[in-house]
N, C-alpha and C positions, 0 to 999 in steps of 0.2 A: 103963229107968225114968229114967236120968239124962238121956237125950236128950229125953224128954218134958218134963222140968222146964226144960231149956234152951230148948226150943221155946215153952213157956208164958211164960217170962220175956221172950223176944224178942217174942212176940206182945203182951204187956202193954205193953212199951216202945213198940212200933209204934203201939198204940192210944192211948197217952198222947201220943206225938208227933203223931198225926193230930188229936187233940182240941185240942191247943195250936194247931196250924196252922189248924184250922177256926175257932177262937175269934179268931185274929188276922185272918183273912179277913173274918169277920163284923164285927169292930171297924173295919176299914179301909172296908168297904162303908157302914157307918153314918156314919163320918166324911165320906166322899164325898157321901152323901145330904144331910147337914147343910150341906156346902159348896155344893151345888147349890141347896138351898133358900135359903141366904143370898144367892147370886148372883141368884136370881130376885127376891128382895125388893129388892135394889139396882137391878136393871133396872126393876122396877115403879116405884121411887122416881125413877129417872132419867126414865122416860116421863112421869111426873106432872110433874116439874120442867120438862121440855121443853114440855109443854102449857101450863103456867103462863107460861113465858117467851114463848111464841108469843102468848098472850092479852095479856100486858103490851106486847109489841111492837106488836100490832095497835092497842091502846089509845093508845100513845105516838105512833104514826105516822099518826094520823087527819089527813086533809087540813085540816080546820078548825083543829085544834091547831097544825099546822105553819104555816098561814097566819097565825094569831095571833102566833106567834113571829117570823115574818118582818116583819110590820108593826111589831112592838114593837122589835126589835133591829136590823133592817137598814133602811137609808135607800134603799129601791128605789123607782123611779118607773116608770110605764108607758113602754113603747117608743114613741118618736115617729117620725114619718116622716122627719125630718131625720137620724136616727141610722142609717138604712139606707145601705148602700154598694153600688154597682153592681160587678159582677164585673170589668168592663172597667177600672175605676179602680184595681184592685189592682196592685201592682208585679209584674213578672215574677220568676220563680224565679231566684236568682242562680246563676251558672255554678259548677260544682264547681272547687275549687282543688286543684292537685296539689302538696301540701306537700313530698313527697319530691323531686319534680322541681325545685322551687325550691331546696331544700337542695343537690341535686347541681349545679345551675347555679352556685350561690354558691361551691361548692368547685371549680368549673372542670371538672367531670366530664361535663357535657352539651354542650360546645361541639363544633364540627366536627372538631377535632383530638383529641378525647377518645377513650379506648379503649372506651367504651360506645357501641355502635352503636344508632341508632334506626331503626325501620322507618318511614320516611317515604314517602308515595306520590310518584310522579313529578310530579304536578300541583301539589304543595305548594311555593310559592316560598320560598327561603331568604333571608329579609330581616332576620334577627336580627343584632345586633351580635355580633362575636366576644366570647366571655367573656374576662375578664381572666385572665392566667396565674395558675395556682394557686401557693400557697406550696409551696416544695419542702421536703420532709421525708424522712427516711430511715426505713423500716420494716424491722425484722429479721424474716425469715420462715425457718422451718426447712424444709429439703427434705422431701418426703413420705416418703422412706425413713427419716428420722430420727423421724417421728412414731410413737408407740406408743399402742395402745389400753389403757385401764385393765385391770389384771389381775383385780381383784375388783370385782364389781358386786353391790349389794344385791339380794337375791331380791325379786321383786314380792310385795306383800302380797296374800293371797287376799281376794277380795271377800266381804263377809259375806252369807250366804245367808239370805233371809227365812224365817221359820217359816211353813210352809204348813198346819200342823195347827191352829194357834190363831189367832184374829183378833188384829190388831195393836192395836186400841183398842176402846173401848166403842161408838164410832159404827159401825165395821165389824161388830162383833158384833150390834148392833141391826139393821143393814141385812140381815145374813146370816140371822139366826135369827128376827126378828120382822117382816121385810118393810118396815121404815121406809125412806124415801127421803131 
């Protein structure tokens, strides 16, 4: 008899727990349905505003209106025959300048006695003046054996992963769900 009462109490508690859980699920579903309806209303409002903006743009970009603005605000004249230029009268494209080579020559590192070797073809005559001697300076360099790599390096930051389950913005959402381009 005592076991039957314990089983009845456990069954009633389980029934109450299931009822509370069912009510919570129903409440969440209602909340999500309201949220979906709100988003649909917002999308509809955005579609309407896009249509209004397209109509306004078409009205403002009419060729006759643009022409009226150009005649009123710009001092443009028709193109005359004297304004045309022949292709042959245009100057040639300037030769590229090797800025790094100029700097190396100024430092005396591009002369014939320099330690930087140039790959010159055998047919190229060497008619340049020898570069002036470079200023002598002392540079202190550690031997390679004394160089040490840094012991601690910061860990690379992981790249942010884009969310694939939800659209990034309203435009992507409209393209995906409503077929807008």
